[in-house]
C-alpha positions as CSV (number, residue, x, y, z in Angstrom):
1,M,-81.0,36.2,29.0
2,V,-77.9,34.2,28.1
3,L,-77.7,33.1,24.5
4,K,-75.8,30.1,23.2
5,W,-75.3,28.9,19.6
6,T,-78.3,26.6,20.2
7,S,-80.6,29.5,21.1
8,V,-81.6,29.6,17.4
9,D,-85.1,31.0,17.7
10,E,-84.1,33.7,20.2
11,I,-81.1,34.7,18.1
12,A,-83.3,34.9,15.0
13,E,-85.8,37.1,16.7
14,L,-83.1,39.5,18.0
15,L,-81.5,39.7,14.6
16,H,-84.8,40.4,13.0
17,D,-85.7,43.1,15.6
18,G,-82.3,44.7,15.0
19,Q,-82.4,44.6,11.2
20,P,-86.1,44.2,10.2
21,D,-85.6,45.2,6.6
22,R,-82.5,43.1,5.9
23,D,-83.0,39.9,3.9
24,P,-81.2,37.2,5.9
25,L,-80.5,35.1,2.8
26,G,-78.1,37.9,1.7
27,V,-76.0,37.7,4.8
28,R,-72.7,35.8,4.5
29,F,-72.0,33.2,7.2
30,T,-68.9,35.1,8.4
31,E,-71.0,38.3,8.9
32,L,-73.8,36.3,10.5
33,R,-71.3,34.8,13.0
34,D,-70.1,38.3,13.9
35,L,-73.7,39.6,14.2
36,I,-74.6,36.8,16.6
37,M,-71.5,37.2,18.7
38,A,-72.3,40.9,19.0
39,L,-75.8,40.3,20.4
40,P,-76.3,41.3,24.0
41,G,-76.3,38.3,26.2
42,F,-74.4,36.1,23.8
43,E,-72.0,33.9,25.7
44,D,-70.7,30.9,23.9
45,D,-67.4,29.6,22.7
46,P,-66.8,30.4,19.0
47,A,-65.2,26.9,18.7
48,H,-68.7,25.4,19.2
49,L,-70.0,27.0,16.0
50,N,-70.6,25.0,12.8
51,E,-72.2,25.6,9.5
52,K,-75.3,23.7,10.5
53,I,-76.0,26.2,13.3
54,L,-75.5,29.1,11.0
55,E,-77.9,27.6,8.5
56,A,-80.5,27.1,11.2
57,V,-80.2,30.7,12.5
58,Q,-80.4,32.1,8.9
59,M,-83.5,30.1,8.1
60,A,-85.2,31.0,11.4
61,W,-84.3,34.7,10.8
62,F,-85.7,34.3,7.2
63,E,-89.0,33.0,8.7
64,E,-89.2,36.1,10.9
65,F,-88.4,38.2,7.8
66,K,-91.2,36.6,5.7
67,A,-93.8,36.9,8.4
68,D,-93.6,40.7,8.2
């Protein structure tokens, strides 16, 4: 599976699976960017990233976190 910045739900699921006990709201955007870029299958240009995307990923990850 190839992940892009717009693969918000897939990224959130992978982050949650990899760190199920971590509260996503405590993750700084710089760390979140690094976590996303380290995911297997992530292949997108860092220049295409913006704060809106990081907020969307963080909130989707938080929804996964709350569901547990």
